[in-house]
Every structure is written in C-alpha cells, then in structure tokens.
C-alpha positions, 0 to 999 in steps of 0.5 A: 518286631517288639517280639524280636527285641525281645528274644534279642535281649532274653538272648544277651540276657543269657549270653551276658549270665554265662559269660559271670559264670565262666569268670568267677567259676573256679580254675578245675584240677586235674584228676588226682592219681589213685593208687590203682591208676600208679599201680596199673602204670607199674605192671606195665614195667616188667613186661615192656622191659621184657619184650623190647628184650626181646625185640632187640634178640630178634632185630639181631638175628634178623641182622644175623640172618641177613649177613648169612643170606648176602654170604650165602648169594653173593657167595652161592652166584659166584661158583653157579650154583645157587638153588633160587635166582640171582640176586634172590638171597640178595633181595632176602638180605636187605627184605631182613635189614629192613625188617629189622629197622622197623622192629627197632622202633617198638623195641626203643618206645618198649624199652624207653617205656619201661624205666619211665615206669623204673623212675616212677618206680624211684620216687618220680611218680608224674614225670614217669607216669608222663614220660610212659604212658608218652612212649606207649602212646607211640609204640601204639603209633607206631604199631597201628601205622603199620596194621595200616600199611600191611593191610594194604600191602598184604593185598597188593602181594597177593596179587602180584604172586597171582599174576606172576604165577599166572604169567608163569603158567603160560611160559 
C-alpha cells in the first residue's frame, strides 16, 4: 500500500513539474520564411498561369467540340444518315461538356495560385504565400479526388465494355 502511495505521489509530482514547464514556456513563434521558400513559391507563378491558360483553352475546345457533335448528331439523325447509333453523338457531346466542367476547376485554382504569386511579387509576401499555398492545396485535393474517381470508374467501364462486347457477339 505504501508503495502505491509513493508511486502516486511521484506521478503527481512529475505532473506538477510538467504543468509548471508548460505554463512558463515561452510561446513558440512560427518559423520565419526563408528567401529560398519565397523564391520557390514565386517560381510556381508563371507555370501556374501557363497551365491555367492551357486549361481554359482546352475547356473552350471541348465545348466547341461538344457543340459540333451535338449539331452533327441532331442533323445527321434527322436526315437518317448517321454513321453512329441514334444518340451516340449527343451522348458524346454531353460527356465533353461534363469533362469541360471538371477541367474548369483545376484551371481556376491554378489561375488563383498565379494571382497570389503576383501579390507576393508586389510585396504582400505572407498573405500572397498563404493564398498561393491554399490554392495549391485545393488544386491537388481536386486532382487527387479525380484520380481516385477515375480509378473507380475505369474498371467499371472496362467490365461494361467487355460485357457489351460479349453480348453483342452472341447475337
């Protein structure tokens, strides 16, 4: 019993020592931004701008392609001269629009990253870096979710194609 009381006293004593250390410890400041950190983030800006512009151009081409597919699909189906099954061009047009919508988000994140880097170059280094890193986080999170989604969708699509091919071969 004495041993247990002694052990309890020792534990309480150590806890009190730790409490005192925590209460008297100086507040830790965040690490300073080094010149290398700042220059590294500034180096992202031109590439982020270039890739965002290319993304916006790709979205525009996808939407133009979707409009042509939709027009050809409707026109060819009305004339009865479609080389594809009814509605296939329309379905492809819808797919292109969905892909274009998905491509717009990473382009916006990259555009905002580049804008934050410009803000850094104008002198607002801390706020610019915080925004640039936050937008990069959003960009990579979106890309990661898209990759996971594709990893789920691709096997389903492949199985569907195989089943469709097998069933059409039976007829």
